[in-house]
C-alpha positions in Angstrom: 1.6 17.8 13.6 -1.1 16.3 15.7 -1.5 12.6 15.0 -5.3 12.9 15.7 -5.8 15.4 12.8 -3.3 13.7 10.4 -4.3 10.1 11.0 -5.7 9.8 7.2 -2.2 11.2 6.0 -0.2 8.6 8.1 -2.6 5.8 7.3 -2.6 6.4 3.6 1.3 6.7 3.5 1.5 3.6 5.5 -0.5 1.8 2.9 1.9 3.2 0.3 4.9 2.1 2.2 3.4 -1.5 2.4 3.0 -1.5 -1.4 6.6 -0.3 -2.1 8.0 -3.0 0.2 5.8 -5.7 -1.2 6.5 -5.2 -4.9 10.1 -6.6 -4.6 8.9 -9.2 -2.0 6.3 -10.5 -4.4 8.8 -10.7 -7.2 11.2 -12.6 -4.9 8.3 -15.1 -3.9 7.5 -15.7 -7.7 11.1 -16.3 -8.5 11.8 -18.7 -5.6 8.6 -20.6 -6.2 6.5 -19.5 -3.2 3.4 -19.6 -5.5 1.0 -20.0 -2.6 2.3 -16.9 -0.8 2.5 -15.0 -4.0 -1.2 -15.8 -5.1 -2.5 -14.6 -1.7 -0.5 -11.4 -1.3 -0.9 -10.2 -4.9 -4.5 -9.5 -4.6 -4.0 -8.1 -1.2 -1.5 -5.6 -2.8 -4.2 -4.8 -5.5 -6.8 -4.2 -2.7 -4.5 -1.9 -0.9 -3.8 0.3 -3.9 -7.6 0.5 -4.3 -8.2 1.5 -0.7 -5.3 3.9 -0.8 -6.5 5.8 -3.8 -10.1 6.0 -2.4 -8.9 7.2 0.9 -6.5 9.9 -0.6 -9.5 11.2 -2.7 -11.8 11.1 0.2 -9.5 13.0 2.7 -7.9 15.1 -0.1 -4.4 13.8 0.8 -1.4 14.1 -1.2 2.3 13.8 -0.6 5.5 13.5 -2.5 5.3 9.8 -2.6 1.8 9.7 -4.0 -0.5 11.9 -6.3 
């Protein structure tokens, strides 16, 4: 697979991996009382979900980890 032609696929899946990693991290931040980090990273995670979905629809990308 040539990276040049599959860049949208890798980018979209990279965003998905970020969200999968940040879910438990955000919960941990909330439990441990790191509310400043939590309140800034939660909207970032929501924004990456929006961007991920829009890019996947635009480039017609789907994978086992996403729709």
